[in-house]
KEKE-3310 file (N, C-alpha, C; in steps of 0.2 Angstrom, whole numbers, plus 5000, padded with zeros to 4 digits):
npx = (4891:4898:4909:4920:4929:4938:4947:4950:4954:4968:4979:4996:5005:5021:5033:5047:5055:5068:5079:5091:5098:5097:5088:5072:5059:5048:5035:5021:5007:4989:4980:4968:4960:4953:4937:4939:4949:4943:4936:4946:4953:4943:4941:4954:4956:4946:4952:4953:4966:4974:4983:4979:4988:4997:5007:5011:5015:5008:5008:4999:4989:4976:4964:4953:4945:4950:4940:4930:4925:4934:4943:4955:4969:4972:4979:4991:5008:5014:5024:5033:5033:5046:5050:5044:5039:5036:5033:5027:5015:5001:5004:5009:5021:5025:5039:5045:5050:5054:5063:5075:5074:5061:5044:5045:5039:5026:5013:5012:4999:4992:4993:4994:4991:4992:4985:4991:4982:4977:4968:4964:4970:4973:4972:4980:4978:4986:4994:5001:5016:5028:5036:5052:5068:5077:5072:5069:5059:5055:5048:5037:5023:5012:5001:4989:4981)
npy = (4992:5001:4997:5004:5004:5017:5019:5017:5005:5011:5018:5024:5031:5032:5040:5041:5050:5047:5055:5050:5045:5055:5062:5069:5072:5070:5061:5060:5053:5049:5034:5024:5010:4997:4989:4975:4972:4971:4959:4950:4951:4947:4933:4929:4930:4921:4909:4905:4906:4905:4913:4926:4936:4951:4953:4960:4976:4988:4997:5009:5016:5022:5035:5037:5043:5036:5023:5014:5002:4998:4986:4983:4989:5000:4994:4989:4987:4975:4970:4960:4965:4973:4971:4966:4974:4977:4991:4996:4993:4986:4989:4987:4987:4989:4988:4995:4996:5003:5001:5009:5002:4997:4997:5008:5021:5022:5032:5034:5034:5028:5018:5002:4989:4972:4956:4939:4930:4938:4948:4965:4976:4989:5006:5020:5036:5048:5063:5061:5052:5052:5039:5035:5029:5035:5038:5032:5024:5023:5017:5016:5007:5009:5000:5003:4998)
npz = (5160:5147:5134:5122:5107:5100:5090:5073:5060:5051:5039:5036:5023:5017:5006:4996:4984:4972:4961:4949:4960:4970:4983:4979:4983:4997:5005:5016:5020:5025:5021:5012:5019:5012:5009:5007:5016:5028:5027:5025:5037:5046:5042:5044:5058:5062:5059:5046:5038:5026:5013:5017:5021:5018:5004:4993:4984:4974:4959:4950:4937:4939:4941:4948:4964:4979:4986:4998:4992:4982:4972:4965:4956:4942:4927:4934:4940:4949:4964:4976:4993:5002:5015:5031:5046:5064:5071:5083:5096:5090:5076:5059:5047:5030:5021:5005:4988:4972:4958:4947:4936:4935:4930:4921:4911:4916:4922:4937:4948:4958:4972:4980:4992:4992:4996:4998:4992:4982:4985:4987:4999:5004:4997:4989:4982:4971:4965:4948:4946:4935:4929:4926:4919:4927:4939:4956:4969:4986:5001:5015:5021:5033:5044:5055:5070)
capx = (4897:4899:4915:4920:4936:4937:4952:4948:4960:4970:4986:5001:5009:5027:5036:5053:5057:5075:5081:5098:5100:5097:5081:5069:5053:5046:5027:5019:5000:4985:4978:4962:4959:4947:4932:4942:4953:4939:4935:4953:4955:4938:4943:4961:4954:4942:4956:4954:4971:4978:4983:4976:4993:4999:5013:5013:5014:5006:5009:4994:4987:4969:4963:4947:4946:4950:4934:4930:4923:4940:4946:4961:4972:4972:4986:4996:5014:5014:5030:5033:5035:5053:5051:5038:5041:5031:5036:5024:5009:4995:5006:5013:5024:5028:5044:5044:5055:5053:5070:5075:5073:5055:5038:5046:5034:5020:5011:5009:4994:4989:4997:4990:4993:4988:4986:4993:4976:4975:4963:4966:4969:4973:4974:4981:4979:4990:4996:5005:5024:5030:5041:5057:5074:5082:5068:5067:5055:5055:5043:5034:5016:5011:4994:4988:4975)
capy = (4995:5001:4998:5005:5005:5022:5019:5013:5003:5016:5018:5029:5029:5036:5039:5045:5049:5049:5056:5049:5044:5061:5063:5075:5073:5065:5062:5055:5054:5044:5030:5021:5003:4995:4984:4968:4971:4969:4952:4947:4951:4943:4927:4927:4929:4915:4903:4904:4911:4904:4918:4932:4941:4956:4951:4964:4983:4989:5004:5009:5022:5024:5041:5038:5043:5030:5021:5007:4996:4997:4979:4982:4995:5000:4993:4989:4984:4972:4967:4959:4970:4971:4968:4967:4975:4979:4996:4998:4989:4987:4992:4982:4991:4985:4992:4993:5000:5002:5003:5013:4997:4994:5001:5014:5023:5022:5038:5031:5039:5025:5013:4997:4983:4966:4950:4933:4928:4943:4953:4972:4978:4996:5010:5027:5039:5054:5066:5057:5051:5049:5034:5034:5025:5039:5038:5026:5026:5019:5019:5011:5008:5006:4999:5005:4995)
capz = (5158:5140:5131:5115:5104:5095:5085:5067:5056:5046:5037:5034:5017:5016:4999:4995:4976:4970:4954:4949:4967:4975:4985:4977:4987:5002:5006:5022:5020:5026:5015:5013:5020:5008:5012:5006:5022:5033:5026:5026:5044:5049:5041:5048:5065:5062:5057:5038:5037:5020:5008:5020:5023:5013:5001:4987:4983:4967:4956:4945:4934:4940:4944:4953:4971:4983:4989:5002:4988:4977:4973:4961:4953:4935:4924:4939:4941:4956:4966:4983:4998:5003:5022:5036:5053:5069:5074:5089:5098:5085:5070:5055:5042:5024:5017:4998:4984:4965:4956:4941:4930:4935:4929:4917:4906:4919:4926:4943:4951:4963:4975:4983:4995:4990:5000:4994:4988:4977:4988:4988:5006:5005:4991:4989:4975:4972:4958:4945:4946:4928:4931:4920:4921:4932:4945:4960:4974:4992:5006:5020:5022:5040:5045:5063:5072)
cpx = (4897:4906:4915:4928:4935:4942:4950:4955:4961:4977:4990:5005:5015:5030:5042:5054:5064:5075:5089:5101:5100:5089:5078:5063:5052:5039:5026:5011:4996:4983:4971:4963:4953:4943:4935:4947:4949:4937:4941:4954:4950:4940:4949:4960:4950:4945:4956:4960:4975:4977:4980:4982:4995:5006:5016:5011:5013:5006:5004:4993:4980:4969:4957:4949:4946:4943:4934:4929:4929:4942:4952:4963:4972:4979:4992:5002:5014:5021:5029:5036:5042:5054:5045:5041:5035:5033:5033:5018:5004:4997:5010:5015:5027:5032:5043:5049:5053:5060:5070:5074:5066:5049:5039:5041:5027:5019:5008:5005:4991:4994:4992:4994:4989:4990:4988:4988:4974:4970:4967:4965:4969:4975:4975:4982:4982:4991:5001:5013:5025:5037:5046:5063:5079:5078:5068:5063:5056:5050:5041:5027:5014:5003:4994:4981:4973)
cpy = (4995:5002:5000:5006:5011:5023:5014:5011:5009:5015:5024:5027:5034:5035:5044:5044:5052:5050:5055:5048:5049:5061:5070:5077:5068:5067:5057:5057:5048:5040:5027:5013:5001:4990:4977:4967:4968:4961:4948:4946:4947:4935:4924:4926:4923:4909:4901:4908:4910:4910:4925:4937:4945:4954:4956:4971:4984:4996:5004:5016:5025:5031:5042:5039:5036:5029:5015:5001:4994:4989:4978:4989:4995:4999:4993:4985:4981:4969:4965:4965:4968:4968:4970:4968:4977:4984:4998:4993:4991:4990:4986:4987:4987:4990:4990:4998:4998:5005:5007:5008:4995:4999:5008:5015:5024:5029:5036:5036:5035:5019:5008:4992:4978:4960:4944:4930:4932:4949:4960:4974:4985:5000:5017:5030:5046:5057:5061:5057:5048:5045:5034:5031:5029:5040:5032:5029:5021:5021:5014:5013:5004:5006:5000:5002:4998)
cpz = (5150:5138:5124:5113:5098:5090:5079:5064:5051:5044:5036:5029:5017:5009:4999:4987:4975:4963:4953:4956:4972:4977:4983:4980:4992:5004:5012:5022:5022:5020:5017:5014:5017:5011:5012:5012:5027:5033:5027:5033:5048:5048:5044:5055:5067:5060:5050:5036:5030:5015:5011:5021:5017:5010:4995:4987:4976:4965:4950:4942:4934:4943:4948:4960:4974:4986:4993:4997:4982:4978:4969:4959:4946:4932:4928:4938:4948:4958:4973:4987:5000:5010:5026:5043:5058:5073:5081:5090:5093:5078:5066:5049:5037:5021:5010:4994:4976:4962:4949:4935:4930:4934:4925:4912:4910:4922:4932:4947:4957:4966:4979:4987:4994:4994:4995:4990:4982:4979:4989:4995:5007:4998:4992:4982:4976:4965:4955:4946:4939:4929:4925:4923:4926:4938:4949:4966:4980:4996:5011:5021:5028:5041:5053:5065:5079)
residu = (MET:HIS:LEU:SER:ASP:THR:ALA:ALA:LEU:HIS:GLY:GLU:PHE:THR:LEU:ALA:ILE:TYR:ARG:ARG:GLY:LEU:LEU:VAL:ALA:GLU:VAL:ALA:GLU:PRO:ASN:LEU:ILE:VAL:ASN:GLY:ALA:LYS:ASP:GLN:LEU:ALA:ARG:LEU:VAL:GLY:GLY:ALA:GLY:THR:GLY:ARG:HIS:ILE:THR:HIS:ILE:GLY:PHE:GLY:VAL:GLY:THR:ALA:ALA:ALA:ALA:PRO:GLY:ASN:THR:ASP:LEU:ALA:SER:ALA:PHE:TRP:LYS:PRO:VAL:THR:SER:VAL:SER:TYR:PRO:ALA:THR:GLY:GLN:VAL:ALA:PHE:ALA:TRP:SER:LEU:SER:THR:ALA:GLU:ALA:ASN:GLY:LEU:ALA:ILE:THR:GLU:PHE:GLY:LEU:ARG:CYS:ALA:ASP:GLY:THR:LEU:PHE:ALA:ARG:LYS:VAL:ARG:ALA:PRO:ILE:HIS:LYS:SER:ASP:ASP:LEU:SER:LEU:THR:GLY:VAL:TRP:THR:LEU:ILE:PHE)
# end
């Protein structure tokens, strides 16, 4: 008997952009789970669990395409995720927000999820969002196993 699991670890990145409190854009796109995630998950399952959980969302200015070997974001602003939930079997969702008072002046082109030990878990690259004090962002980053 041959068994196989055809579902690969992947993610869905959702983003809502608000200008002066009014919704101006919404995005839902796939994202890249980087190689660091594989090591984190292997060690977590093996019992080396300290610092392996995702704790932060990052907003960076890098423009290189997302690649499996990515380990960080460029000139990133990092902050704790807002909450963690489990919307369905095999899924974990990280809610996040960026207020009008945070990361102003950045041309945000990349987003990332980072573990407590500093390991980059996932990365998303997109067209720039020129962050100013009249813009706020919210979103959910869902990992699907």
